[in-house]
C-alpha angles and dihedrals in degrees: 000000000000120000095246096048138073125239091270092051097256117138115256094226094066096061117085117229125234117285110250102167100050114144119199114211128189114235120204095195118132113254115251095248090059095049113100091207090065091059091044089054089054096046099041097073091051091050091047091052091048090050092050090048091051092048091049091050091049092048091048091050091049089052097046108028109067095185092052092046093049091048092051093048096044096091099045092047093048090046090052091051092049090049089051089049090052090053090050089050089056090047090051095237103143099175093052090041094056091043090056092047091052090045090052093050098042093041092051093049092044092050095046093048094037093234132125102264093207093048096065127077117223093260090049090049090050091049092050091050090048090051089051091056101256112155120252093242093055091047091049091050090051092050091047093050092047089050089049089052091052093048093048093048096050105026120099091226114091115228119233122248089247091056090048092050090049090052090050092051092047090050092052092049091045093053090053092048092048091049092052091047094047094048091062117076114254112263115240112228 
């Protein structure tokens, strides 16, 4: 054998020598299997996939189920109409104000019941709400407020800002009451 090779013919330079300066240190770190972040890293992707699946299902349902989509958009649309009515209240435009209040109420009911709000007469609207389980007092308050909106829009007497503010507040409360009543299943008598 050559002087610079091992018995098997491998060069001597490629073989590492024994470690003589090794220092063993104690580590007090928590093992990986006891670290909660390790489990979170394993669970997070599954939760993300489940969330994406749920979002996709919701988006698909919004795109295909008209009744569901109208029900989901009922509150934001009504809120936008009431906000517009509030701006018209500040601008002192009573006819436009009462038109927006009526649009907010009728639009909300139409979206929640999945009916064309302009297609129903007031008695038909009342009958639909009654069939959906809305109490008589809430239906009567809705009819009274819609009648007030019609009177204020077409009457020659100009309503006061206090009356307009009261109508706005009643409309906001009425939308909440209607939403609560329409969320509960109709009771069968």
